[in-house]
C-alpha positions in Angstrom: 41.3 -4.9 18.5 39.7 -8.3 18.8 41.5 -11.5 19.9 39.6 -13.7 17.4 39.2 -12.4 13.9 36.4 -13.6 11.6 37.3 -16.0 8.8 36.1 -16.2 5.2 35.5 -13.7 2.5 32.8 -12.9 -0.1 33.4 -10.7 -3.1 36.8 -9.8 -1.6 35.4 -8.6 1.7 34.9 -10.4 5.1 31.6 -12.2 5.2 30.8 -10.2 8.4 30.4 -7.1 6.2 27.4 -8.6 4.5 26.0 -9.6 7.9 26.3 -6.0 9.1 24.9 -4.8 5.7 21.8 -7.0 6.2 21.4 -6.1 9.8 21.5 -2.4 9.1 19.2 -2.7 6.0 16.4 -4.1 8.2 17.0 -1.6 11.0 16.9 1.3 8.6 13.8 -0.2 7.0 12.2 -0.2 10.5 13.2 3.4 11.3 12.1 4.9 8.0 8.8 2.9 7.9 7.9 4.4 11.3 9.2 7.9 10.3 7.1 7.8 7.2 3.8 7.4 9.0 4.5 9.2 12.3 3.0 12.6 11.6 0.2 11.0 9.5 -0.8 8.9 12.5 -0.6 11.8 14.9 -2.9 14.1 12.8 -5.4 11.4 11.7 -8.7 12.1 13.5 -9.9 9.5 15.9 -12.8 7.7 14.4 -15.6 6.0 16.3 -15.5 2.3 16.7 -11.7 1.8 16.5 -10.1 4.6 14.6 -6.4 4.6 14.3 -5.1 8.1 14.8 -4.5 10.4 17.8 -6.2 13.5 16.2 -3.5 16.0 17.0 -3.2 19.3 15.3 -0.6 19.6 12.6 1.4 22.1 14.6 1.6 19.7 17.6 2.4 16.7 15.4 5.2 18.5 13.6 6.7 19.8 16.9 6.7 16.3 18.3 8.3 15.0 15.0 11.1 17.5 15.5 11.7 16.4 19.1 11.7 12.8 18.1 14.2 13.2 15.2 16.3 15.5 17.3 16.6 12.9 20.1 17.4 10.2 17.4 20.6 12.1 16.8 21.3 13.0 20.4 20.9 9.6 22.2 23.7 8.0 20.2 26.1 10.1 22.2 25.1 8.2 25.4 24.8 4.9 23.5 28.2 5.2 22.0 29.8 5.9 25.4 28.0 3.0 27.0 29.2 0.6 24.2 32.8 1.9 24.3 33.1 1.9 28.1 30.8 -0.7 29.5 28.7 -2.9 27.2 30.7 -3.4 24.0 29.2 -2.8 20.6 27.7 -6.3 20.2 25.7 -6.2 23.4 24.7 -2.6 22.8 23.2 -3.6 19.5 21.3 -6.5 21.0 19.8 -4.4 23.8 19.2 -1.4 21.5 17.6 -3.5 18.8 15.3 -5.3 21.3 14.2 -1.9 22.8 13.5 -0.6 19.3 11.4 -3.6 18.4 9.5 -3.3 21.6 8.9 0.4 21.0 7.5 -0.3 17.5 5.2 -3.0 18.8 3.9 -0.7 21.6 3.1 1.9 18.9 1.3 -0.9 17.0 -1.0 -1.7 19.9 -4.7 -1.1 18.8 -6.5 1.7 20.5 -9.3 -0.6 21.5 -6.8 -2.3 23.9 -6.2 0.8 25.9 -9.2 3.2 25.9 -8.2 6.6 27.3 -4.5 5.7 27.4 -3.6 5.9 23.8 -1.4 9.0 24.1 0.4 7.6 27.2 1.1 4.4 25.5 2.3 6.3 22.4 4.8 8.2 24.5 6.1 5.0 26.2 6.6 3.4 22.8 8.3 6.4 21.3 10.6 6.8 24.4 11.6 3.1 24.2 12.3 3.5 20.5 14.5 6.5 21.1 16.6 4.9 23.9 17.0 1.7 21.8 18.1 3.8 18.8 20.7 5.4 21.0 22.3 2.0 21.7 22.0 0.6 18.2 22.7 3.5 15.9 26.3 4.5 16.7 27.7 1.0 17.0 26.7 -1.1 14.0 28.8 0.9 11.6 31.9 1.1 13.8 32.0 -2.6 13.6 32.3 -2.3 9.8 35.6 -0.5 10.3 36.8 -3.1 12.9 36.5 -5.8 10.2 39.6 -4.3 8.6 43.2 -3.7 9.8 44.4 -0.1 9.8 45.3 1.0 6.3 43.4 -1.8 4.5 42.4 -0.3 1.2 39.1 -2.3 1.2 37.7 -0.3 4.1 36.3 2.5 2.0 34.7 0.1 -0.4 33.1 -1.7 2.7 31.4 1.5 3.7 30.1 2.0 0.2 28.5 -1.5 0.4 27.2 -0.7 3.9 25.8 2.6 2.6 23.8 0.7 -0.1 22.2 -1.3 2.6 21.1 1.8 4.5 19.5 3.3 1.4 18.0 0.0 0.2 16.3 -0.4 3.5 15.1 3.3 3.5 13.8 2.9 -0.1 11.8 -0.3 0.7 10.2 1.1 3.8 7.9 3.6 2.1 6.5 1.0 -0.2 6.1 -1.8 2.3 4.6 0.3 5.1 2.1 1.7 2.6 1.1 -1.9 1.7 0.6 -2.6 5.4 -1.6 0.3 6.5 -3.8 0.2 3.4 -4.1 -3.6 3.1 -5.2 -3.8 6.8 -7.3 -0.7 6.7 -11.1 -0.8 6.3 -14.1 1.1 5.1 -16.3 2.7 7.8 -19.5 4.7 7.5 -19.2 8.1 9.2 -22.0 10.6 9.0 -23.7 8.6 6.4 -20.6 8.4 4.1 -18.2 5.6 3.5 -14.7 6.6 4.6 -11.5 4.4 4.3 -9.6 4.3 7.5 -5.9 3.6 7.3 -4.6 1.1 9.8 -1.5 3.0 11.0 -0.9 0.3 13.7 -0.3 -2.2 11.0 2.4 0.1 9.7 4.1 0.3 13.1 3.8 -3.5 13.4 5.5 -3.9 10.0 8.3 -1.7 11.2 8.6 -3.8 14.3 8.9 -7.0 12.2 11.7 -5.4 10.3 13.6 -4.7 13.5 13.0 -8.3 14.7 14.4 -9.6 11.4 17.5 -7.4 11.9 18.0 -8.8 15.5 17.5 -12.4 14.4 20.1 -12.1 11.6 22.6 -10.6 14.0 22.0 -13.1 16.8 22.3 -16.2 14.5 25.4 -15.3 12.5 27.3 -12.7 14.5 29.7 -15.0 16.4 30.4 -17.0 13.3 31.0 -14.1 10.9 32.3 -11.4 13.2 34.4 -13.4 15.7 35.1 -11.3 18.8 34.5 -8.0 17.0 32.3 -5.8 19.1 32.5 -7.9 22.3 35.1 -5.8 24.1 34.4 -2.2 25.1 36.7 -0.5 22.6 37.5 2.9 24.2 38.1 1.3 27.6 40.6 -1.1 26.1 42.3 1.5 24.1 42.6 3.9 27.0 44.1 1.2 29.2 46.7 0.4 26.4 47.5 4.1 26.0 48.0 4.5 29.7 50.3 1.5 29.8 52.4 3.1 27.1 52.4 6.4 28.8 50.8 8.1 25.8 48.1 10.1 27.6 49.1 13.7 28.3 47.5 17.0 28.3 48.6 19.5 25.7 47.3 23.0 24.9 45.7 23.5 21.5 47.9 25.0 18.8 46.9 27.9 16.6 46.3 25.5 13.7 44.1 23.3 15.9 42.1 26.3 17.1 41.6 27.5 13.5 40.3 24.0 12.5 37.9 23.9 15.4 36.6 27.3 14.3 35.8 25.8 10.9 33.8 22.9 12.5 31.8 25.4 14.6 31.1 27.7 11.6 30.1 24.8 9.3 27.9 23.4 12.2 25.8 26.6 12.1 25.2 26.2 8.4 24.4 22.5 8.7 21.6 23.4 11.1 20.1 25.6 8.4 20.4 22.8 5.8 19.0 19.9 7.8 16.2 22.0 9.4 15.0 22.6 5.9 15.8 19.1 4.6 13.9 17.4 7.5 10.6 18.9 6.4 10.5 15.8 4.2 9.1 13.6 6.9 7.1 16.4 8.5 5.4 19.3 6.7 6.1 18.0 3.2 4.7 14.6 4.3 1.5 16.3 5.4 1.3 18.4 2.3 1.7 15.2 0.2 -1.2 13.6 2.1 -3.6 16.5 2.1 -2.9 18.8 -0.8 -1.4 16.7 -3.6 -3.1 14.9 -6.5 -1.6 11.5 -6.2 -3.8 9.8 -8.8 -2.3 8.0 -11.7 -5.4 6.8 -13.6 -7.5 5.0 -11.1 -4.5 4.3 -8.8 -3.8 6.6 -5.9 -0.1 6.7 -5.0 0.3 6.2 -1.2 1.8 9.1 0.6 4.7 7.2 2.1 6.0 6.2 -1.4 7.3 9.8 -1.7 9.4 9.2 1.4 11.4 6.6 -0.5 12.4 9.1 -3.3 15.4 10.5 -1.4 17.1 7.1 -0.9 16.4 6.1 -4.5 17.9 9.4 -5.8 21.0 9.0 -3.6 21.7 5.5 -4.9 21.2 6.6 -8.5 23.0 9.9 -8.5 25.8 9.6 -6.0 28.2 8.1 -8.6 27.1 10.8 -11.1 27.8 13.6 -8.7 31.2 12.1 -7.8 32.1 11.8 -11.5 31.1 15.5 -12.1 33.5 16.6 -9.3 36.4 14.6 -10.6 35.9 15.7 -14.2 36.1 19.3 -13.0 39.7 18.6 -12.0 41.4 21.7 -10.7 38.1 23.6 -11.0 36.4 21.3 -8.5 35.0 23.6 -5.8 36.3 23.4 -2.2 34.2 21.9 0.6 32.6 25.2 1.9 31.6 26.1 -1.7 30.0 22.7 -2.2 28.2 23.2 1.1 26.9 26.6 -0.3 25.8 24.8 -3.4 23.9 22.3 -1.3 22.1 25.2 0.4 21.3 26.7 -3.0 19.8 23.4 -4.2 17.8 23.2 -1.0 16.4 26.6 -1.8 15.6 25.5 -5.4 13.7 22.5 -4.0 11.5 24.7 -1.9 10.7 26.8 -5.0 9.0 23.7 -6.3 7.0 23.5 -3.1 6.0 27.2 -3.6 5.0 26.3 -7.1 2.8 23.5 -5.7 1.0 26.0 -3.4 0.6 28.5 -6.2 -0.9 25.9 -8.5 -3.7 25.4 -6.0 -4.5 29.2 -6.1 -5.9 29.1 -2.6 -8.8 26.8 -3.7 -9.7 24.5 -0.9 -10.9 21.8 -3.4 -7.9 22.0 -5.6 -4.9 19.7 -5.5 -1.3 20.3 -6.7 0.6 18.0 -9.1 2.8 15.3 -7.5 5.6 16.3 -9.9 6.2 19.4 -7.8 7.1 17.1 -4.9 9.3 14.9 -7.1 11.2 18.0 -8.2 11.6 19.2 -4.6 12.9 15.8 -3.4 15.3 15.6 -6.3 16.9 19.0 -5.7 17.0 18.4 -1.9 18.8 15.1 -2.6 21.3 16.9 -4.9 21.9 19.4 -2.2 22.5 16.5 0.2 25.1 15.0 -2.1 26.9 18.3 -2.3 27.3 18.2 1.5 29.0 14.8 1.4 32.6 15.9 1.8 31.7 17.9 4.9 29.9 16.4 7.9 31.5 13.7 9.9 34.4 13.3 7.4 35.2 16.9 7.9 35.2 16.5 11.7 37.5 13.5 11.5 40.0 15.5 9.3 39.9 18.8 11.3 39.4 17.8 15.0 42.6 17.3 17.1 42.9 13.6 17.8 42.8 14.1 21.6 39.4 15.8 21.4 38.0 14.0 18.4 35.2 12.4 20.3 34.2 15.8 21.9 34.1 17.4 18.4 32.1 14.5 17.1 29.6 15.0 19.9 29.4 18.7 19.1 28.6 17.8 15.5 25.8 15.4 16.7 24.4 18.3 18.7 24.2 20.5 15.6 22.3 17.8 13.7 20.0 17.2 16.7 19.3 21.0 17.0 18.6 21.1 13.2 15.9 18.4 13.5 14.2 20.1 16.5 14.3 23.5 14.8 12.9 21.8 11.6 10.0 20.5 13.6 9.3 23.9 15.1 9.5 25.6 11.7 7.0 23.1 10.3 4.7 23.6 13.2 4.2 27.2 12.2 1.6 25.9 9.7 -0.7 26.4 12.7 -3.1 24.3 14.8 -5.6 23.8 12.0 -8.1 26.4 10.7 -9.3 26.7 7.1 -7.5 25.1 4.2 -6.8 28.6 2.9 -5.0 29.5 6.1 -3.0 26.3 6.1 -1.9 26.9 2.5 -1.0 30.5 3.3 1.1 29.4 6.2 2.7 26.6 4.2 3.6 29.2 1.5 5.3 31.4 4.2 7.2 28.4 5.6 8.5 27.2 2.2 9.4 30.7 1.1 11.1 31.5 4.4 13.2 28.3 4.2 14.1 29.1 0.6 15.2 32.6 1.4 17.1 31.6 4.5 18.9 28.9 2.6 19.8 31.2 -0.3 21.1 34.0 1.9 23.1 31.4 3.9 24.6 30.1 0.7 25.7 33.5 -0.4 27.3 34.2 3.0 29.1 30.9 3.1 30.3 31.3 -0.5 32.1 34.5 0.4 33.5 33.0 3.6 34.8 29.9 1.8 38.4 31.1 1.2 38.8 32.1 4.8 37.5 28.8 6.0 39.9 26.9 3.7 42.7 29.0 5.1 41.7 28.0 8.6 41.8 24.3 7.5 45.6 24.6 7.1 45.8 22.0 4.3 43.2 19.5 5.6 41.1 20.5 2.6 43.4 18.4 0.3 41.1 15.5 -0.7 40.8 12.5 -3.0 42.1 12.8 -6.5 40.8 9.7 -8.3 37.2 9.1 -9.4 37.0 6.0 -7.1 38.2 8.1 -4.1 35.8 10.8 -5.0 32.9 8.3 -5.0 33.9 7.2 -1.6 33.8 10.8 -0.4 30.3 11.1 -1.8 29.2 8.1 0.1 30.0 10.0 3.3 26.6 11.8 2.9 24.9 8.8 4.5 27.4 8.9 7.4 26.6 12.5 8.0 22.8 12.2 7.7 22.5 9.0 9.7 25.2 10.3 12.1 26.6 6.8 12.6 29.7 6.2 10.6 33.1 6.7 12.3 36.1 5.1 10.5 38.6 4.0 13.2 
């Protein structure tokens, strides 16, 4: 696709892969650092003399969190179109990255700089971040695929390396942002008592620095290591070439194609259920960790945001294990819909741990639950996520008719966006505040409701599995070696991040 191809390899791959790996690592660090503290910042009460929160109710904060994460998955549709038809991927990444950095730094502005305008400035920062994300998110990974010629066996391994960058950045974010908001926090006397005030703005600033590092790396080395990759609007060029060859023609959908589209639509409904539950991690479960969990290990209190890194760590550790399990099952390996049902079941089990955490407190406002309930919940949620890896975007690319593949990909993005918004609304059912007892009762109802919904959905999907496989008309035939199975497992990041399209 590019006139000038990059030169040089490292570990058998083009050097440009490691540039994109590092760029994405720091961008994901920036995003997850901000995501880890967003609801904590929103609900933190505004303190006199320079407090750092907005003092929202938990319900409003969680609803806003759902809107934000939903738009994070929606705006890449526009950003991808702009890159493919007008800007080119490289320019879209520069513009998007700059907007994201600006958004993070706007969020980091101290309240003392803008008395009375804190919420307005917050919305400006968040909106800038969302639009920047739309330009950046869908384009960085497509450039990974463009490093390789069609049929190059190294391409799958490249996405494995790229996936490690995503999760390494996500894992680091919770630890480093915790260092930032605690190190630059301070002790303040309120009503005669000393209270430690977390400096959330320092956390946002830290996220902004991560985005700037990502941009600097891309700006300094892109031309040298990537050549002309990403400089030409891809879809526009391909459309022109196809028109010149006379290959564009309208054809009605065949019965096989209609059946395969039905599978995408049905699985999309179940993916809403899974991700609406899974995304409680950054919302309701984040607040539960902060307010109702005993995070003490001796005299050390584990920062709330550290728990946000568990998912990424578990993925890196257990993705190869899960892949090996599937391949060792041989002919007994479950088909994709059954794996999806298993993922929903594991999600339900994870929320049983959250129910256990609430029960341990016994409705006592002064009690705290063990942090191991949370570790167990995040573990089973991650295992559920790994069971969904052969589905998602990889499923869409296999089932969607080529001439409407982009449309089907857009529909899948809409399912994920809807899941995130619904997840925020579900979390907001904890209520606007009230007594601790009321909040715990509401949290119990939410955790139980998600667990029951996920379990029932898993049963329904399990009994639909054979019919769905029939509708796939052979597209279910998948990898047969352990190495290929591992590559399929890596697709979980592509689905969750909604960014990876192998072209």
